[in-house]
Backbone as numpy.savetxt, mean C-alpha at the origin, in Angstrom:
# Nx Ny Nz CAx CAy CAz Cx Cy Cz
11.02 -19.14 0.55 10.28 -18.09 0.59 11.25 -16.87 0.54
10.90 -16.14 -0.45 11.93 -14.88 -0.70 11.03 -13.57 -0.16
11.51 -12.75 0.52 10.93 -11.44 0.97 10.82 -10.66 -0.35
9.66 -9.99 -0.48 8.90 -9.29 -1.41 8.79 -7.84 -0.94
9.24 -6.91 -2.04 8.48 -5.54 -1.76 7.35 -5.37 -2.68
6.38 -4.87 -2.25 5.03 -4.25 -3.01 5.42 -2.86 -3.08
5.45 -2.30 -4.32 5.60 -1.02 -4.45 4.45 -0.52 -5.43
3.70 0.46 -4.66 2.46 1.16 -5.14 2.83 2.55 -5.28
2.58 3.09 -6.52 2.52 4.63 -6.77 1.24 4.99 -7.22
0.86 6.31 -6.74 -0.83 6.71 -6.93 -0.61 8.30 -6.80
-1.71 8.63 -7.24 -2.24 10.30 -7.09 -3.20 10.23 -6.14
-3.65 11.46 -5.53 -4.81 11.28 -4.60 -5.99 12.28 -5.23
-7.24 11.91 -5.09 -8.26 12.76 -5.71 -7.93 14.25 -5.07
-8.49 15.36 -5.75 -8.14 16.89 -5.37 -9.21 16.79 -4.19
-8.60 17.32 -2.95 -9.29 17.88 -1.78 -9.22 16.63 -0.65
-8.48 15.79 -1.16 -8.33 14.69 -0.13 -6.96 14.55 0.92
-6.02 15.40 0.13 -4.59 15.48 0.67 -4.56 15.70 2.12
-5.31 16.47 2.54 -4.94 17.11 3.94 -5.08 15.89 4.85
-6.51 15.05 4.83 -6.53 14.08 5.80 -6.08 12.62 5.27
-5.19 12.54 4.38 -4.89 11.12 3.83 -4.09 10.36 4.80
-3.02 11.08 5.34 -2.01 10.12 6.25 -2.78 9.67 7.31
-3.59 10.70 8.09 -4.44 10.33 9.32 -5.42 9.39 8.99
-5.99 9.24 7.86 -6.98 8.10 7.66 -6.34 6.87 7.32
-5.09 6.60 7.29 -4.63 5.51 6.91 -4.47 4.52 7.89
-4.77 4.72 9.24 -5.00 3.98 10.33 -5.44 2.62 9.87
-6.77 2.51 9.17 -7.54 1.65 8.92 -6.87 0.41 8.07
-6.03 1.11 7.05 -5.35 0.48 6.13 -4.11 -0.13 6.77
-3.31 0.54 7.45 -2.27 -0.01 8.41 -2.79 -1.11 9.42
-3.72 -1.01 10.07 -4.24 -2.09 11.03 -4.44 -3.09 10.20
-5.21 -3.24 8.99 -5.54 -4.17 8.05 -4.18 -5.00 7.73
-3.17 -4.22 7.10 -1.91 -4.77 7.00 -1.40 -5.67 7.83
-1.34 -5.16 9.15 -0.76 -5.95 10.29 -1.42 -6.98 10.38
-2.73 -7.30 10.00 -3.19 -8.59 10.37 -3.31 -9.57 9.26
-2.33 -9.13 8.06 -2.46 -10.00 7.08 -1.13 -11.09 7.30
-1.37 -12.28 6.89 -0.08 -13.21 6.85 0.97 -12.95 5.99
2.03 -12.86 6.52 3.41 -12.52 5.79 3.64 -11.13 6.00
3.03 -10.33 6.40 3.17 -8.81 6.32 4.37 -8.28 7.38
5.32 -7.41 6.86 6.43 -7.31 7.72 6.43 -5.95 8.15
6.36 -4.98 7.09 6.34 -3.41 7.43 5.90 -2.71 6.30
5.76 -1.34 6.40 5.07 -0.73 5.25 5.73 0.58 5.57
5.77 1.52 4.59 6.32 2.85 4.46 5.52 3.65 3.32
4.90 4.90 3.61 4.13 5.49 2.84 4.64 6.72 2.90
5.05 7.37 1.69 5.73 8.61 1.31 4.98 9.25 0.19
5.26 10.60 0.48 4.71 11.80 -0.60 5.91 12.38 -1.38
6.17 12.18 -2.95 6.97 12.67 -3.68 6.83 14.10 -3.95
7.92 14.80 -4.50 7.83 16.16 -4.60 6.81 16.68 -5.78
6.47 15.62 -6.50 5.50 16.14 -7.50 3.78 15.94 -6.97
3.86 15.59 -5.74 2.52 15.40 -5.12 1.98 13.84 -5.25
2.60 13.00 -6.10 2.27 11.49 -6.15 2.76 10.86 -4.73
2.24 9.46 -4.56 2.74 9.17 -3.49 3.07 7.66 -3.64
4.13 7.00 -2.63 4.45 5.68 -3.05 4.34 4.89 -1.69
3.81 3.97 -1.69 3.63 2.79 -0.70 4.46 1.56 -1.00
5.34 1.36 0.13 6.22 0.19 0.10 6.00 -0.57 1.14
5.17 -1.76 0.92 5.06 -2.89 1.82 5.89 -4.05 1.62
6.66 -4.45 2.55 7.45 -5.73 2.71 6.72 -7.00 3.41
6.70 -8.01 2.47 6.13 -9.35 2.80 7.28 -10.43 2.78
6.65 -11.78 3.64 7.56 -12.61 3.64 7.77 -13.27 2.31
6.67 -13.24 1.32 6.69 -13.84 0.04 5.79 -13.21 -0.76
6.03 -13.46 -2.08 5.16 -12.70 -3.39 3.89 -13.16 -3.05
3.65 -14.58 -2.91 2.33 -15.09 -2.86 1.44 -14.48 -1.56
2.05 -14.20 -0.62 1.43 -13.58 0.54 0.99 -12.21 0.05
1.92 -11.42 -0.32 1.58 -10.00 -1.01 0.29 -9.90 -2.09
0.20 -11.13 -2.71 -0.61 -10.97 -3.92 -1.94 -11.48 -3.30
-2.03 -12.42 -2.51 -3.43 -12.73 -1.78 -3.88 -11.63 -1.12
-3.02 -11.12 -0.59 -3.53 -9.46 0.29 -4.11 -8.71 -0.72
-3.43 -8.46 -1.71 -3.87 -7.62 -2.98 -5.25 -7.94 -3.34
-5.57 -9.13 -3.39 -6.76 -9.56 -3.90 -7.84 -9.43 -2.89
-7.82 -9.34 -1.75 -8.53 -8.87 -0.65 -8.71 -7.52 -0.23
-7.86 -6.78 -0.52 -8.05 -5.49 0.18 -9.10 -4.64 -0.48
-9.35 -4.63 -1.50 -10.34 -3.73 -1.96 -11.79 -4.40 -1.51
-11.83 -5.75 -1.37 -13.09 -6.10 -0.85 -13.39 -5.82 0.51
-12.32 -6.06 1.44 -12.34 -6.05 2.86 -12.40 -4.43 3.46
-11.48 -3.64 2.77 -11.40 -2.43 3.21 -11.60 -1.13 2.18
-12.03 -1.39 0.94 -11.88 -0.73 -0.12 -12.83 0.52 -0.05
-13.64 0.46 0.87 -14.40 1.78 1.12 -14.19 2.74 2.33
-13.04 2.57 2.84 -12.55 3.23 3.83 -12.13 4.58 3.16
-12.06 5.59 4.04 -11.66 6.80 3.53 -10.23 7.00 2.73
-9.35 6.25 3.39 -8.04 6.52 2.67 -7.96 5.74 1.59
-8.60 4.63 1.09 -8.77 3.99 -0.15 -9.48 4.62 -1.02
-10.48 5.46 -0.55 -11.47 6.11 -1.60 -10.77 7.38 -2.15
-9.74 7.89 -1.40 -8.95 9.03 -1.51 -8.09 8.95 -2.71
-7.89 7.84 -3.24 -6.89 7.47 -4.26 -7.48 7.40 -5.78
-6.96 8.03 -6.80 -7.43 8.16 -8.13 -7.24 6.57 -8.49
-8.22 5.87 -8.77 -8.00 4.46 -9.33 -7.14 4.38 -10.69
-7.44 5.16 -11.42 -6.47 5.34 -12.86 -5.08 5.43 -12.55
-4.64 6.07 -11.50 -3.22 6.52 -11.39 -2.31 5.47 -10.53
-3.17 4.20 -10.23 -2.42 3.30 -9.35 -1.37 2.40 -10.33
-0.40 2.26 -9.94 0.81 1.50 -10.51 1.34 0.64 -9.55
1.31 -0.82 -9.50 1.69 -1.56 -8.65 2.64 -2.56 -9.30
3.61 -2.86 -8.52 4.83 -4.03 -8.97 5.50 -4.58 -7.57
6.14 -5.67 -8.14 6.74 -6.31 -7.07 8.31 -6.63 -7.46
9.12 -6.61 -6.25 10.60 -7.02 -6.26 10.97 -7.94 -5.46
11.71 -8.62 -5.52 12.28 -9.72 -4.43 13.37 -8.81 -3.81
13.65 -9.29 -2.50 14.37 -8.17 -1.64 15.79 -8.90 -1.74
16.79 -8.07 -2.31 18.04 -8.55 -2.34 19.06 -8.19 -1.54
18.64 -7.16 -0.64 19.46 -6.51 0.52 18.58 -5.87 1.38
18.72 -6.18 2.61 17.88 -5.44 3.74 19.06 -5.27 4.73
18.94 -4.07 5.53 19.72 -3.97 6.47 19.17 -3.04 7.75
């Protein structure tokens, strides 16, 4: 089982920026309950886009969580703030972690 990074970039809908980080508690709590979850880092880029990097024990666990997230918490404030057409998700095998 190789550790995997899930890297998601996205933009927010206009008017949702101010409360976005605070509203991520639901997402953070949900992720923490998922099998294989190790850590999460959420950041805003200079151009206003966002990146969400989640570390998983395996690609299979990352993919399983990705298949469930919208059904289970897709209606929460943080998820509703994201522009769906802007979402770009990919995975990478961890080669070095310190």
